[in-house]
C-alpha positions as CSV (number, residue, x, y, z in Angstrom):
1,M,8.1,-38.6,10.3
2,L,11.4,-37.8,8.7
3,G,12.1,-39.9,5.6
4,D,14.5,-40.2,2.8
5,S,12.6,-38.9,-0.1
6,T,9.3,-38.0,-1.7
7,E,7.4,-40.9,-3.1
8,R,8.5,-40.6,-6.7
9,T,8.9,-43.6,-8.9
10,Q,12.4,-44.3,-10.4
11,E,11.1,-43.4,-13.8
12,D,9.9,-40.0,-12.5
13,I,13.3,-39.4,-10.8
14,Q,15.3,-40.3,-14.0
15,L,13.1,-38.1,-16.1
16,L,13.7,-35.1,-13.8
17,R,17.4,-35.9,-13.7
18,N,17.4,-35.7,-17.5
19,M,15.9,-32.3,-17.2
20,G,18.9,-31.1,-15.2
21,I,17.4,-31.2,-11.7
22,P,20.0,-32.4,-9.2
23,D,19.6,-35.4,-7.0
24,W,19.7,-33.4,-3.7
25,L,16.5,-31.6,-4.9
26,L,14.8,-34.8,-6.1
27,L,15.5,-36.7,-2.8
28,P,14.7,-34.4,0.1
29,T,14.4,-35.2,3.7
30,V,10.6,-35.2,4.3
31,I,8.8,-34.4,7.6
32,S,5.0,-34.4,8.2
33,P,3.5,-31.0,9.0
34,S,1.8,-32.7,12.0
35,E,5.1,-33.3,13.7
36,K,5.9,-31.2,16.8
37,C,7.8,-31.5,20.1
38,E,8.0,-29.7,23.4
39,L,10.6,-26.9,23.6
40,E,12.9,-28.8,25.9
41,A,12.8,-31.9,23.6
42,L,14.8,-30.2,20.8
43,P,18.5,-30.5,21.7
44,G,21.1,-27.8,20.9
45,L,19.4,-24.5,21.5
46,S,20.7,-22.6,24.5
47,D,18.6,-22.5,27.7
48,R,18.3,-18.7,27.3
49,L,16.6,-19.1,24.0
50,V,14.3,-21.9,25.1
51,Q,13.3,-19.7,28.1
52,R,12.7,-16.7,25.7
53,C,10.4,-18.9,23.6
54,R,8.5,-19.8,26.7
55,D,8.3,-16.1,27.8
56,L,6.8,-15.2,24.4
57,G,4.1,-17.8,24.8
58,F,5.5,-20.7,22.7
59,S,5.2,-24.2,24.2
60,N,6.1,-26.4,21.1
61,F,8.3,-26.5,18.1
62,F,6.5,-27.3,14.9
63,A,7.6,-29.5,12.0
64,V,9.8,-27.0,10.1
65,Q,11.5,-25.9,13.3
66,L,11.9,-29.5,14.4
67,A,13.6,-30.4,11.1
68,V,15.6,-27.3,10.4
69,I,17.1,-26.1,13.7
70,P,19.2,-29.2,14.4
71,V,20.7,-29.0,10.9
72,F,21.7,-25.4,11.6
73,L,23.3,-26.3,14.9
74,R,25.5,-29.1,13.5
75,R,28.0,-26.3,12.5
76,Q,28.1,-23.8,15.3
77,A,31.5,-22.3,14.5
78,L,31.3,-18.7,13.3
79,Y,33.8,-19.5,10.6
80,D,35.4,-22.8,9.5
81,T,38.0,-22.4,6.8
82,R,38.5,-26.2,6.4
83,R,35.1,-27.2,5.3
84,P,32.0,-25.4,4.0
85,P,29.0,-25.2,6.3
86,G,26.6,-26.7,3.7
87,D,23.7,-24.8,2.2
88,L,20.1,-25.5,3.1
89,C,16.8,-25.3,1.1
90,V,13.5,-25.6,2.9
91,S,10.0,-26.0,1.5
92,A,7.2,-25.7,4.0
93,P,3.6,-24.5,4.1
94,T,3.2,-20.8,4.6
95,G,2.4,-20.1,8.2
96,S,4.3,-23.2,9.5
97,G,6.9,-21.2,11.4
98,K,9.7,-20.9,8.8
99,T,10.9,-17.5,10.2
100,M,11.5,-18.9,13.7
101,A,13.3,-21.9,12.1
102,Y,16.2,-19.6,11.0
103,V,15.9,-16.8,13.6
104,L,16.5,-19.0,16.6
105,P,19.7,-20.9,15.4
106,I,21.2,-17.7,13.9
107,I,20.8,-15.9,17.2
108,D,22.2,-18.9,19.1
109,I,25.3,-19.1,17.0
110,L,26.0,-15.4,16.7
111,S,25.5,-14.8,20.4
112,K,28.9,-16.3,20.9
113,R,30.6,-13.6,18.8
114,V,33.1,-11.1,20.3
115,V,33.3,-8.3,17.7
116,T,30.3,-6.7,16.0
117,R,30.4,-7.5,12.3
118,L,27.6,-8.0,9.8
119,R,27.3,-11.8,9.9
120,A,23.7,-12.5,9.0
121,L,21.8,-11.1,6.1
122,V,18.1,-11.9,5.5
123,V,16.6,-10.8,2.1
124,L,12.9,-10.5,1.6
125,P,10.8,-9.3,-1.3
126,T,8.7,-6.6,0.4
127,R,9.1,-3.9,3.0
128,E,6.2,-5.3,5.1
129,L,7.7,-8.7,5.3
130,A,11.2,-7.4,6.2
131,I,9.8,-5.3,9.0
132,Q,7.9,-8.3,10.3
133,V,11.1,-10.5,10.3
134,K,13.1,-7.7,12.0
135,E,10.5,-7.6,14.8
136,T,10.9,-11.3,15.2
137,F,14.7,-11.1,15.5
138,E,14.3,-8.2,18.0
139,A,12.0,-10.2,20.2
140,F,14.5,-13.1,20.5
141,V,17.8,-11.1,20.8
142,K,16.7,-9.7,24.1
143,G,19.3,-10.7,26.7
144,T,22.1,-10.7,24.1
145,N,24.3,-7.9,22.8
146,L,23.4,-8.6,19.2
147,R,22.2,-5.7,17.1
148,V,19.5,-5.9,14.4
149,G,19.0,-3.4,11.6
150,A,16.8,-3.0,8.5
151,A,17.5,-1.6,5.1
152,V,14.2,-1.3,3.4
153,G,13.9,2.3,2.3
154,Q,11.7,3.2,5.2
155,Q,14.2,5.8,6.2
156,S,16.5,8.1,4.2
157,M,19.7,6.6,2.8
158,A,21.8,8.8,5.1
159,R,19.9,7.5,8.2
160,E,20.3,3.9,7.1
161,Q,24.0,4.4,6.4
162,Q,24.4,5.8,10.0
163,M,22.6,2.8,11.4
164,L,24.7,0.4,9.3
165,V,28.3,1.7,9.5
166,G,28.3,4.9,11.5
167,K,30.6,7.6,10.1
168,T,31.4,7.2,6.5
169,T,34.3,9.7,6.4
170,D,37.1,7.1,6.9
171,D,38.0,4.0,5.0
172,Y,38.1,0.6,6.7
173,P,39.7,-2.1,4.5
174,G,37.8,-4.8,6.3
175,G,34.5,-2.8,6.4
176,Q,32.7,-1.4,9.3
177,S,29.4,-2.5,10.9
178,R,27.3,-1.3,13.8
179,I,24.9,-4.3,13.5
180,D,25.2,-8.1,13.5
181,I,22.0,-9.0,11.6
182,L,20.5,-7.1,8.6
183,I,17.0,-7.5,7.2
184,A,16.8,-6.0,3.7
185,T,14.8,-5.8,0.5
186,P,17.0,-6.5,-2.6
187,G,16.7,-3.0,-4.1
188,R,17.8,-1.1,-1.0
189,L,20.5,-3.7,-0.3
190,T,22.1,-3.2,-3.7
191,D,22.0,0.6,-3.2
192,H,24.1,0.1,0.0
193,I,26.5,-2.3,-1.7
194,K,27.2,0.4,-4.4
195,E,27.0,3.6,-2.4
196,T,27.6,3.1,1.3
197,R,31.2,3.6,2.2
198,N,32.6,0.8,4.5
199,F,29.4,-1.3,4.1
200,S,30.8,-4.9,3.7
201,L,29.4,-8.4,3.4
202,Q,32.9,-9.9,3.7
203,H,32.2,-11.2,7.2
204,L,28.9,-12.8,6.3
205,R,28.2,-16.1,7.9
206,F,24.5,-16.5,7.0
207,L,22.6,-15.5,3.8
208,V,18.9,-16.2,4.2
209,I,16.7,-15.8,1.1
210,D,13.1,-15.9,2.4
211,E,10.2,-16.2,0.0
212,A,12.9,-17.5,-2.4
213,D,10.7,-18.2,-5.4
214,Q,9.3,-14.7,-5.5
215,L,12.8,-13.2,-5.2
216,L,14.4,-15.4,-7.8
217,N,11.6,-14.6,-10.2
218,Q,12.5,-11.0,-10.2
219,S,15.9,-9.5,-11.0
220,Y,16.0,-6.4,-8.8
221,N,19.1,-5.1,-10.5
222,D,20.9,-8.5,-10.4
223,W,20.8,-8.4,-6.6
224,L,21.9,-12.0,-6.0
225,N,25.1,-11.8,-8.1
226,Q,25.9,-8.5,-6.4
227,I,25.5,-10.1,-3.0
228,L,27.6,-13.1,-3.9
229,A,30.3,-11.0,-5.4
230,A,30.4,-8.8,-2.2
231,T,31.0,-11.9,0.0
232,R,34.0,-13.0,-2.1
233,P,36.4,-10.0,-2.1
234,V,39.9,-10.0,-3.4
235,A,42.0,-10.5,-0.3
236,D,44.6,-7.8,-1.0
237,K,44.3,-5.7,2.2
238,C,47.2,-6.0,4.6
239,D,46.1,-3.6,7.4
240,I,43.0,-4.3,9.4
241,P,42.5,-1.2,11.5
242,F,40.3,-2.6,14.2
243,S,41.0,-4.6,17.3
244,F,40.5,-8.3,17.6
245,K,41.5,-11.2,19.9
246,T,44.4,-13.4,19.0
247,D,45.8,-16.7,20.2
248,K,49.3,-17.1,21.7
249,N,50.8,-17.1,18.2
250,G,49.3,-13.8,17.3
251,V,46.7,-15.3,14.9
252,P,43.2,-13.8,15.2
253,E,40.5,-15.9,16.7
254,P,37.9,-17.0,14.1
255,D,35.2,-14.7,15.2
256,A,37.3,-11.6,15.0
257,I,38.0,-11.4,11.3
258,A,36.5,-12.9,8.2
259,P,38.4,-15.8,6.6
260,N,38.7,-13.8,3.3
261,F,41.3,-11.6,5.1
262,L,43.1,-14.2,7.2
263,R,45.6,-15.4,4.6
264,S,46.4,-12.0,3.2
265,S,47.0,-10.3,6.5
266,F,48.8,-13.0,8.5
267,E,51.3,-15.8,7.9
268,L,49.2,-18.8,8.5
269,P,50.4,-22.5,8.4
270,Q,49.9,-23.9,4.9
271,T,47.2,-26.6,4.5
272,D,46.0,-28.8,1.7
273,V,42.9,-26.6,1.6
274,D,42.9,-23.3,-0.3
275,L,41.2,-20.9,2.1
276,A,40.0,-18.7,-0.7
277,K,38.1,-21.5,-2.2
278,V,36.3,-22.7,0.9
279,P,32.8,-21.0,1.1
280,T,32.2,-19.6,4.5
281,V,28.8,-18.1,3.8
282,Q,25.9,-20.5,4.4
283,K,23.0,-19.9,2.1
284,L,19.5,-20.7,3.4
285,L,16.5,-20.7,1.1
286,F,13.0,-20.7,2.5
287,S,9.7,-20.9,0.5
288,A,6.3,-22.5,0.5
289,T,6.9,-23.3,-3.3
290,L,10.6,-23.9,-3.8
291,T,11.8,-23.6,-7.4
292,K,13.0,-26.6,-9.4
293,N,14.2,-24.5,-12.3
294,P,17.8,-25.8,-13.0
295,A,19.0,-22.4,-14.2
296,K,17.9,-20.6,-11.1
297,I,19.3,-23.3,-8.9
298,A,22.7,-23.1,-10.7
299,G,22.7,-19.3,-10.2
300,L,22.6,-19.7,-6.5
301,H,26.1,-21.5,-6.5
302,L,25.0,-23.8,-3.7
303,T,27.6,-25.8,-1.8
304,E,26.8,-29.3,-0.5
305,P,23.1,-28.4,-0.3
306,E,20.5,-30.2,1.7
307,Y,16.8,-30.1,1.0
308,I,14.1,-30.4,3.7
309,S,10.5,-30.6,2.6
310,V,7.5,-30.3,5.0
311,Q,4.7,-32.2,3.4
312,R,1.9,-34.6,4.1
313,S,2.3,-38.3,3.4
314,T,0.3,-39.6,0.4
315,D,-1.0,-42.9,-0.8
316,T,-0.2,-42.0,-4.4
317,E,3.1,-42.6,-6.2
318,Q,3.4,-38.9,-6.9
319,A,3.7,-36.8,-3.7
320,P,2.2,-33.4,-3.9
321,D,4.5,-30.6,-4.9
322,Y,2.7,-28.1,-2.6
323,T,1.7,-28.6,1.0
324,T,-0.9,-26.6,2.9
325,P,-1.2,-26.3,6.7
326,E,-2.4,-29.4,8.6
327,G,-5.5,-27.7,10.1
328,L,-6.8,-26.2,6.8
329,K,-10.1,-27.3,5.3
330,Q,-10.6,-26.4,1.6
331,F,-13.8,-26.0,-0.4
332,M,-14.7,-24.9,-3.9
333,T,-18.0,-23.9,-5.4
334,V,-18.7,-23.5,-9.1
335,C,-21.0,-20.6,-10.0
336,S,-21.9,-18.4,-12.9
337,S,-20.0,-15.1,-13.1
338,D,-23.2,-13.0,-12.6
339,L,-24.0,-14.8,-9.4
340,K,-20.5,-14.8,-7.9
341,P,-21.0,-11.6,-5.8
342,L,-24.2,-12.9,-4.4
343,T,-22.6,-16.3,-3.7
344,L,-19.9,-14.4,-1.7
345,I,-22.5,-12.7,0.4
346,Y,-24.3,-16.0,1.0
347,L,-21.1,-17.6,2.3
348,L,-20.3,-14.7,4.6
349,H,-23.7,-14.7,6.3
350,H,-24.7,-18.4,6.0
351,F,-21.5,-19.6,7.7
352,N,-21.3,-16.4,9.9
353,I,-17.8,-15.8,8.6
354,R,-15.7,-13.2,10.3
355,S,-11.9,-12.4,10.3
356,C,-11.8,-13.2,6.6
357,L,-9.3,-12.4,3.8
358,C,-10.9,-12.2,0.4
359,F,-8.6,-12.3,-2.6
360,T,-9.3,-10.7,-6.0
361,R,-7.2,-10.5,-9.1
362,S,-6.7,-6.7,-9.3
363,T,-6.9,-3.5,-7.4
364,D,-9.9,-2.4,-9.4
365,S,-11.9,-5.5,-8.6
366,T,-10.9,-5.2,-5.0
367,R,-12.4,-1.7,-4.8
368,R,-15.5,-2.6,-6.7
369,L,-16.2,-5.6,-4.5
370,Q,-15.6,-3.7,-1.3
371,M,-18.2,-1.1,-2.4
372,L,-20.8,-3.7,-3.3
373,V,-20.4,-5.6,0.0
374,E,-20.4,-2.4,2.0
375,A,-23.6,-1.3,0.2
376,Y,-25.2,-4.7,1.0
377,E,-24.2,-4.5,4.7
378,A,-25.7,-1.1,5.0
379,R,-29.1,-2.8,4.7
380,Q,-28.3,-5.3,7.5
381,K,-29.3,-5.2,11.1
382,D,-26.4,-4.0,13.3
383,H,-25.8,-7.4,15.0
384,D,-25.6,-9.1,11.6
385,K,-23.5,-6.4,9.9
386,I,-20.1,-7.2,8.5
387,V,-17.5,-4.4,8.5
388,V,-15.5,-4.5,5.3
389,A,-12.5,-2.7,3.9
390,D,-10.2,-3.0,0.9
391,Y,-6.5,-3.4,1.1
392,S,-4.4,-2.7,-2.0
393,S,-1.1,-1.3,-3.2
394,E,-2.8,2.0,-3.9
395,L,-3.1,2.7,-0.2
396,A,-0.4,4.7,1.6
397,K,1.8,2.7,3.9
398,A,0.3,4.3,7.0
399,D,-3.2,3.5,5.8
400,R,-2.3,-0.2,5.2
401,K,-0.7,-0.4,8.7
402,A,-3.8,1.1,10.3
403,L,-6.1,-1.3,8.4
404,L,-4.1,-4.4,9.4
405,K,-4.3,-3.3,13.1
406,K,-8.1,-2.8,12.9
407,F,-8.4,-6.2,11.2
408,A,-6.2,-7.8,13.9
409,D,-8.3,-6.1,16.6
410,G,-11.5,-7.4,15.1
411,E,-12.8,-3.9,14.2
412,I,-12.8,-5.0,10.5
413,N,-14.3,-8.4,9.7
414,L,-13.6,-8.7,6.0
415,L,-10.5,-7.5,4.3
416,I,-10.7,-7.6,0.5
417,C,-7.3,-7.5,-1.0
418,S,-5.1,-8.2,-4.1
419,D,-2.1,-10.5,-3.9
420,L,-0.1,-7.7,-2.2
421,I,-0.6,-9.6,1.1
422,G,-0.8,-13.1,-0.4
423,R,2.7,-13.8,0.7
424,G,4.2,-13.7,4.1
425,I,2.4,-11.1,6.1
426,D,1.6,-12.8,9.5
427,L,-2.0,-12.1,10.4
428,D,-2.6,-14.5,13.3
429,N,-6.4,-14.0,13.5
430,V,-7.4,-15.0,9.9
431,A,-10.1,-17.7,10.3
432,V,-11.2,-17.9,6.6
433,V,-9.7,-17.2,3.2
434,I,-11.9,-16.7,0.2
435,N,-10.6,-16.8,-3.4
436,Y,-13.2,-14.5,-5.0
437,D,-11.1,-14.7,-8.2
438,V,-9.2,-18.0,-8.4
439,P,-5.5,-17.7,-9.2
440,Y,-4.0,-19.1,-12.4
441,F,-0.9,-20.5,-10.7
442,M,-0.7,-23.1,-8.0
443,D,2.0,-21.3,-6.0
444,K,-0.3,-18.3,-5.7
445,Y,-3.1,-20.5,-4.5
446,I,-0.9,-22.0,-1.8
447,H,0.3,-18.7,-0.5
448,R,-3.3,-17.3,-0.4
449,V,-4.9,-20.2,1.5
450,G,-1.8,-20.3,3.8
451,R,-2.9,-17.0,5.4
452,T,-5.2,-19.1,7.7
453,A,-4.6,-22.2,9.8
454,R,-1.2,-20.9,10.8
455,A,0.9,-22.1,13.7
456,G,-1.1,-25.3,14.3
457,R,-4.5,-23.6,14.3
458,E,-7.5,-24.6,12.1
459,G,-8.9,-22.5,9.2
460,E,-11.0,-22.7,6.1
461,A,-10.5,-21.7,2.5
462,Y,-13.3,-21.2,-0.1
463,S,-12.7,-20.8,-3.9
464,L,-15.5,-19.3,-6.0
465,V,-14.9,-20.8,-9.5
466,E,-16.7,-19.5,-12.5
467,K,-18.0,-22.2,-14.8
468,Q,-15.6,-21.5,-17.6
469,E,-12.7,-21.6,-15.1
470,A,-13.7,-25.0,-13.5
471,R,-11.7,-27.3,-15.8
472,P,-8.4,-25.4,-15.8
473,F,-8.6,-24.8,-12.1
474,K,-9.2,-28.5,-11.4
475,D,-6.4,-29.4,-13.8
476,M,-4.0,-27.1,-12.0
477,L,-4.9,-28.7,-8.7
478,R,-4.7,-32.2,-10.1
479,Q,-1.3,-31.6,-11.6
480,A,0.0,-30.4,-8.2
481,G,-1.4,-33.5,-6.5
482,H,-3.8,-31.3,-4.6
483,L,-7.3,-31.8,-6.0
484,Q,-8.3,-34.6,-3.5
485,Q,-7.8,-32.1,-0.6
486,I,-10.5,-29.8,-1.8
487,K,-14.2,-30.7,-1.1
488,P,-16.9,-29.5,-3.5
489,L,-19.5,-27.2,-2.0
490,R,-22.8,-27.1,-3.9
491,I,-25.0,-23.9,-3.6
492,D,-28.2,-24.0,-5.5
493,H,-30.2,-20.9,-6.4
494,K,-32.8,-21.5,-3.7
495,K,-30.2,-20.9,-1.0
496,L,-29.4,-17.5,-2.5
497,E,-33.0,-16.3,-2.7
498,P,-33.2,-14.8,0.9
499,F,-30.3,-12.5,0.1
500,E,-31.4,-11.3,-3.3
501,E,-33.6,-8.4,-2.4
502,N,-30.9,-6.5,-0.4
503,Y,-28.3,-7.5,-3.0
504,N,-30.3,-6.0,-5.9
505,E,-30.9,-2.8,-3.9
506,A,-27.2,-2.6,-3.2
507,L,-26.4,-3.0,-6.9
508,S,-29.0,-0.3,-7.8
509,S,-27.5,2.1,-5.2
510,L,-24.1,1.8,-6.9
511,G,-25.5,2.5,-10.4
C-alpha cells in the first residue's frame, strides 16, 4: 500500500541529510509491487486510452502505473505560468511497467493540444531502448492526431531533420516541429540542438529521462545542460510567424505558444509572478536504481520534486534500496571456477531450462561460453538439445534484431550475452536469467535479474558464484538489504557426473 516513507530510523535519515541528500528523496511515497487495479478503477485517464489498453490485451494497471499516473494527471494543463507542474522521480523494478506509466498520461494530456509543437521529449541511453519506447507510444497514439518521432542515428541526419522540422531553409523564431513527441538518445539529440535549423525545445512540457542512473553516469557531451538551456531561451523574439488561437482580447491560448514567448510578444496583465522564472517543463526521472548522489541531483535543477518508490515492505529497520519483481525467485550456487561451465550445463538440463538469458562479464567470455555450450549440445539427442546463440555489441544491428526475434519465437533457447541488453530491452518470454559471471555492482544485478518475471509473471534467476567471489558478492547483497531474498542452491559433484563425459568431449573438440 502507499505509505509515507521507507522504514529508516531517524538516525539514518539525519546521517543522510548531513551527506546532502534532500528530504524529498529520503521520504518517498512507497507502494508495494504487488499492488494492482483494474483499468476502470484508475480515475483520470480518458475512456479512449482505457479502451486502447484493453484492445492491446491489458486488463490491469500495475503498481508503478497505479502510483504514477494519478500524479501526472493532477496537472493537465499544457502550460501553467502561475505555478510549476512539479517534477517526479520514480524508482521501480525493471519490467514493472515504467514505460506505460509515463506514456499513457503524456498522450492523454497532449491529445488536447491544437497546434503541433514538440512538447514531450524522452531521452534513453541506447538506440534499442529508444526504438522500443517509440513503438509503445505509437501503439497508444492511435486514434489521436499526435505524431511521434525518433532521433537515434538510425537514419541520416538530413532525414531526421526532415522528420523533425520539415524544410530548414527559413527561420522560425519560435521554432518549427512536425512532431509532438520525440524519443532520442543523448548524442543524437545534442547534434540536433546544435545543427538543426528551427529545432526547438522552447515549447517542451515533458522531459522524461528513462534509465536515469545510466544516463546521468555518462556525460554524452554535456547533454543534460544543453537540453535544459534549450528549454530556457531568451525571450527576445517579437514576431511569431505561425497561426494560433487567441481569446477575445487577442491573447494566445495556452497550448498555442510556449510561455517563454508570451511576455515578449504580447502585452499581458502584470502579476506577482515572473513568468520567466516559473518552470513549465516537467522533468520525470525513471530508473530501477535511482541515484542518491547529491551532485547529480543538484545538476537536474528539480522543482518541487516528488519521489515514488515501488518496493516490498520489510520487517527490518532498513528498507532495501533495490527492489526486484514480485514473481522473481532467486538462487545462488557457489562453485569452483573450473567447474562453473559444467555447473551451467547441469542447471540447463536438470531444470529443463528454456527461454534463458545468461550474462557474462565480457564479449570474449560470451563467445567462448557459447562455443562450449554449442559443442556440448551437439552431443545431445535432438529432443534434449538446447539451441544457443551469443548476443554482443560486436554483432551488427540487423543481426542483433534477428537474434532477438528468434529468441522471442522460441527458435533460440539460450541467449548468452554481455550487459548490452542488461537494461531495458523488453523480452517478454524470458523465463530464467543466469548470472554466469556475477556482477560487481548491485544495480547491474538488479537490471540483469529484472529481465524475467516481468509484468506480473513469474521467473527465476540463478547466480554462479566462484568461491573467491562468495564473500564480496554476499556483502554486496547484504548492504543492499537483498541477501535474504536469495536462496542457496547446493550442487555436489555427484550431480555433475552424468554430464562429465560429453562435457569433456566438448572441451577437447574446442582444443
